[in-house]
C-alpha positions as CSV (number, residue, x, y, z in Angstrom):
1,M,90.5,111.1,82.8
2,D,93.8,109.1,81.3
3,R,95.4,107.6,84.3
4,K,94.1,103.7,84.6
5,N,94.9,102.4,87.5
6,K,93.1,103.4,91.0
7,I,94.7,103.5,94.5
8,E,92.6,103.2,97.5
9,V,93.2,102.8,101.2
10,C,90.9,100.4,103.5
11,F,91.8,101.9,107.3
12,T,90.7,98.7,109.2
13,P,89.8,95.3,108.6
14,A,85.9,95.8,109.6
15,T,85.7,97.7,105.9
16,Y,87.6,95.3,104.0
17,D,84.4,93.8,102.1
18,V,83.6,97.3,101.1
19,F,87.1,97.8,99.4
20,R,87.9,94.1,98.3
21,N,89.0,93.9,94.9
22,D,90.9,90.3,94.0
23,E,92.3,91.8,90.8
24,A,94.2,94.4,92.7
25,I,97.8,94.3,94.6
26,V,97.2,94.6,98.4
27,V,100.0,96.0,100.7
28,V,99.1,95.1,104.2
29,V,100.3,97.5,106.5
30,D,100.8,97.4,110.5
31,I,104.0,99.7,111.0
32,L,103.7,99.1,114.9
33,R,104.7,96.3,114.8
34,A,103.8,93.3,112.7
35,T,104.8,94.1,109.1
36,T,108.1,96.2,110.2
37,A,109.0,92.6,112.0
38,I,108.3,90.7,109.0
39,C,110.6,92.9,106.8
40,S,113.2,92.6,109.8
41,A,113.0,89.2,109.5
42,F,113.5,88.9,105.8
43,M,116.5,91.3,106.4
44,N,118.3,89.3,108.5
45,G,117.7,85.9,106.2
46,A,114.5,84.0,107.4
47,E,113.5,81.5,105.1
48,R,109.9,82.2,104.9
49,I,107.1,83.2,107.3
50,I,104.2,81.4,107.9
51,P,101.2,83.8,109.2
52,V,98.5,82.2,111.3
53,G,95.6,83.8,112.9
54,T,95.1,81.8,116.1
55,L,97.1,80.9,119.2
56,E,95.9,77.5,118.6
57,E,97.8,77.2,115.3
58,A,100.7,78.5,116.5
59,K,101.0,76.3,119.5
60,A,100.5,73.0,117.1
61,Y,103.2,74.6,115.0
62,K,105.4,74.7,118.0
63,E,104.7,71.3,118.9
64,L,106.0,70.3,115.6
65,G,109.3,72.1,116.2
66,F,108.9,75.5,114.4
67,L,110.2,78.6,115.5
68,V,107.3,80.7,116.7
69,A,106.7,84.3,117.2
70,A,103.3,85.2,119.0
71,E,102.0,88.0,120.9
72,R,98.6,89.4,122.0
73,D,98.1,92.9,122.8
74,G,101.9,93.4,122.7
75,I,102.5,90.7,125.2
76,V,104.5,87.9,124.3
77,K,102.8,84.3,124.9
78,D,104.5,81.9,127.0
79,F,104.8,78.9,124.5
80,A,106.4,81.2,122.0
81,D,110.1,81.8,121.4
82,F,109.5,85.5,121.1
83,G,106.9,88.3,120.3
84,N,106.8,90.7,117.5
85,S,109.3,93.3,118.1
86,P,111.5,93.9,114.9
87,F,114.5,93.5,117.2
88,N,113.7,90.0,118.4
89,F,114.3,88.7,114.4
90,T,118.1,88.9,114.6
91,K,120.2,86.8,112.1
92,E,121.5,84.4,114.7
93,R,117.9,83.5,115.5
94,V,116.3,83.5,112.1
95,E,118.8,83.2,109.3
96,G,117.8,80.2,107.2
97,K,114.8,79.2,109.3
98,P,110.7,79.3,108.6
99,I,108.9,81.2,111.3
100,V,105.6,80.8,112.4
101,Y,104.0,84.5,113.2
102,S,100.8,85.1,114.9
103,T,100.0,88.5,116.2
104,T,96.9,90.9,117.3
105,N,96.1,92.3,114.2
106,G,98.6,92.1,111.5
107,T,98.5,88.3,110.6
108,N,94.6,88.1,110.2
109,T,94.7,91.1,108.1
110,I,97.1,89.3,105.8
111,M,95.2,86.4,105.5
112,M,92.2,88.4,104.9
113,A,93.6,89.5,101.5
114,K,95.0,86.2,100.3
115,D,92.7,85.8,97.4
116,S,94.1,89.1,95.9
117,Y,96.2,89.0,92.9
118,K,99.3,89.5,94.9
119,V,99.7,90.5,98.7
120,L,102.6,92.4,99.7
121,I,103.9,93.5,103.1
122,G,104.6,97.3,103.4
123,A,106.5,99.1,106.1
124,Y,108.7,102.1,106.0
125,L,111.6,99.9,105.8
126,N,110.7,99.0,102.3
127,I,108.4,102.1,101.3
128,S,110.1,103.1,98.1
129,T,111.0,99.5,96.9
130,I,107.1,98.8,97.0
131,S,106.2,101.8,95.4
132,K,108.5,101.2,92.8
133,Y,107.2,97.4,92.5
134,I,103.5,98.9,92.2
135,L,104.6,101.1,89.4
136,S,106.3,98.2,87.4
137,E,102.8,96.3,87.8
138,Q,100.6,99.1,86.5
139,R,97.2,97.6,87.9
140,D,95.0,98.7,91.1
141,V,96.3,98.9,94.4
142,L,94.5,98.4,98.0
143,I,96.6,99.7,101.2
144,F,95.1,97.5,103.8
145,C,95.7,98.8,107.2
146,A,95.5,96.3,110.1
147,G,94.4,99.2,112.3
148,W,93.9,98.0,116.2
149,K,91.0,95.3,116.7
150,N,89.0,96.5,113.8
151,K,89.5,100.4,114.5
152,F,91.4,103.1,112.8
153,N,94.8,103.7,113.8
154,L,97.3,106.9,113.3
155,E,100.4,104.8,112.4
156,D,99.1,102.6,109.5
157,S,97.3,105.4,108.0
158,L,100.0,107.8,108.0
159,F,101.9,105.2,106.3
160,A,99.1,104.5,103.7
161,G,99.3,108.1,103.1
162,A,103.0,108.3,102.4
163,L,102.8,105.3,100.1
164,A,99.9,106.4,98.4
165,Q,101.3,109.9,97.5
166,Q,104.3,108.4,95.9
167,V,102.4,106.1,93.7
168,L,100.2,108.7,92.6
169,E,103.4,111.0,91.1
170,D,103.0,108.4,88.3
171,S,100.6,109.6,85.7
172,N,98.8,106.3,85.4
173,F,97.6,106.0,88.7
174,Y,94.7,108.2,90.2
175,T,92.3,108.0,93.3
176,I,88.8,109.1,94.0
177,C,89.1,107.0,97.2
178,D,88.1,109.6,100.0
179,S,90.3,107.5,102.6
180,A,93.4,107.7,100.2
181,L,93.0,111.3,100.2
182,A,92.8,111.6,104.0
183,S,95.5,109.6,104.6
184,I,97.8,111.7,102.4
185,D,96.6,114.7,103.9
186,L,97.3,113.2,107.4
187,W,101.1,112.3,106.0
188,K,101.7,115.9,104.8
189,M,100.5,117.2,108.2
190,A,102.9,114.7,110.2
191,K,105.7,114.5,108.0
192,P,108.0,117.4,109.2
193,N,107.9,115.7,112.9
194,L,106.6,112.4,112.4
195,I,108.0,110.7,115.8
196,G,106.3,113.7,117.5
197,Y,103.2,113.1,115.6
198,I,103.1,109.5,116.7
199,E,103.3,110.5,120.3
200,K,99.2,111.0,119.8
201,A,99.1,107.4,118.7
202,A,97.2,104.8,121.3
203,Q,99.4,102.1,120.0
204,R,102.5,104.0,121.1
205,H,101.1,104.5,124.4
206,R,100.3,100.7,124.6
207,L,103.9,100.1,123.5
208,K,105.4,102.7,126.2
209,K,103.0,101.3,128.9
210,N,104.8,97.8,128.3
211,K,108.2,99.1,127.9
212,L,108.0,97.8,124.2
213,D,108.7,101.3,122.6
214,D,112.3,100.9,121.6
215,V,111.4,100.4,118.5
216,L,109.7,103.5,117.7
217,E,112.3,105.2,115.4
218,F,113.4,102.0,113.8
219,C,109.7,101.4,112.8
220,H,109.6,104.9,111.3
221,T,112.7,104.7,109.3
222,Q,112.6,104.5,105.5
223,N,114.1,102.4,102.9
224,L,116.6,100.2,104.6
225,T,116.0,97.1,102.4
226,N,114.7,96.5,98.9
227,I,113.1,93.2,100.1
228,I,109.2,93.1,99.7
229,P,107.7,90.1,101.6
230,V,105.0,88.3,99.2
231,L,102.2,85.9,100.0
232,E,102.5,82.7,98.2
233,G,99.8,80.2,99.3
234,N,100.2,80.3,102.9
235,Y,103.7,81.6,103.2
236,L,105.6,84.8,103.2
237,V,108.6,84.7,101.0
238,P,111.2,87.4,100.4
239,L,111.4,89.1,96.7
240,K,114.2,91.5,96.1
241,F,113.4,94.1,93.8
242,N,115.5,96.9,92.5
């Protein structure tokens, strides 16, 4: 086999230790809604994002005067400035500011991967830019789905398939990972009517129940930005990549 860089997909944090490769680029994915919201924040000029795993940490930052986005099960916490809808991160609110961020699934997933060669935040909003960046780096890649409370979810797995398919078009990448192949097959099936397929997703119905599903189409819109959020130390910072 001439290809030298492998691409794998980890469907949930529960299996991260099996896939862990600290020499790999890790693309963290939480389509509904954390990684989409992070991309949106940087599109609107946020200075940096500080992901924290616990609400206690988020509260401590709030007491220090930071702008805080925090939710659990989709519901904004009472001490927070807002939750994790991408539409919360408007230019008026976030431009030039650091934001502390804590969500049900996404932020813990980011911190699990922090010792990797590089941690990138992936969403449909920047999917082609992420793909180009991966191809420029030419090293192993793990697409790391946040899932839902350590369970598999459809929306992140579909994105993993979309991204894996793009990367595998490069002759230097290969996969022998069944979850990568399964995610590609899932993507091919859903792609002709992606929003229709997402109607099956449990998270779509959680959002609908709480009247938070106005973001559905936006979260599945491709290539609105060339910004890649990258983890540097304990902060996410924006990287523009053409």
